[in-house]
N, C-alpha and C positions, 0 to 999 in steps of 0.2 A: 505384648509379643503374646499371645496364649502358647498354653503346654501344648496343646493339641501340636504346632507347627510342625510342620517337619524337618530338618539344616541338616544337611551337608555338611559338617567342617573341617579341615585341612587338617595334615597331619600337626604344621605350623601353628595353625589357629588354636587348634586340642592346645597344645603347650602356649603357646600365647595367653587367653585364655586364662590356664589353669596359672599363668603369674601372674596371671593383671587379678585376678579373685583373689589368693592372696593378699599382696600387695597391699588391696581393698579389707582387709580383715585384720595386717598387720597396724596400718592406719586408723582402722573402727578402735581396736583399740586402744592404739594410742590416742582416743578421741583427736585425728587428724583427720582435716576433709580426704573425701576416697572417691569426689568430684568424676578425678582425672582417671581413676580405672573403670568408675562404672561409663563412661563413656565411651575407654573402649572395649571396655564389653561386648557395651550396645552396637558400636561397629564392626567387631568378631560377626557375633547374632545377626543383625543385617545382612552380609556379607552371607553368613555361611541361610539362615534362610532362602533368601536370592538362589543361589544355586541350588535348596532342595527343593524349590520350589519348578525352576526347570528340569530337573531329574524324572521328579512326581511326570510333569508335562507328558518326558523323553516314555518314560514307564507308560504311559499311559498309551500313545504312540504304538508305541511297541506291541502293550498286550495288544492291541482294535488290530494291526499289519497280522498275528501269529494266529488268532481267530479266525479273521480273514484267510487267511492261509490254509487252514483246517475245512473250513467249509471247500474252498477250489481245489482241494487235496479230495476233499469223501463227496464229490460232484464229481471228477476224474474216472473214481473206482465205480460209483453206479452207470457213469457214462460208457466208461472203457467196454472194447471188445475183450473174446479173449483169451489173445494172444501179446493187449498192452492194461489186462489185468494187475499180474505183479507188478509188471515196475506201478504202476498206481495204488496197491497198497501198500505198496518198500514209501512213495514218498509220501500217502496218509499217517504214516507207524512217523516220520519223519517231524513231520510238519505236529503231527501231537505232545512224541519229544520237547521239541523247541516252546511248542504254550504251556508244556507244564516249568518246565526249567524257567521262562519267558513268568509266569504266574504265580512260581518258589523264588522269582526272586519281587513281584508286587509284592509279596506277602508281607515280606521283610520291611517292603520301604514304607506300609501299612496302606497297602490299596487296597 
């Protein structure tokens, strides 16, 4: 597993992984077998990696949807008549705010 892989750990997995790391380190100091702890850590990492991949795919879809919504709102502003222009501009601002929030969340995930 590479270091650039996004993993999404649950709180329980963080605790279990920490306990496994501590147990493995303790057994390593005692020159005992640490394979049991290594296998547990690998299972937790695999589950977190799978969850992270699903979250990244979902974030990409959400980002595309938000970008499409902004494009549609801009088109609506350009094609609106005078009576509907204010509502179209408000819809554009809302779509742009949603896009900003989505982009911020995507940057936190590393996209």
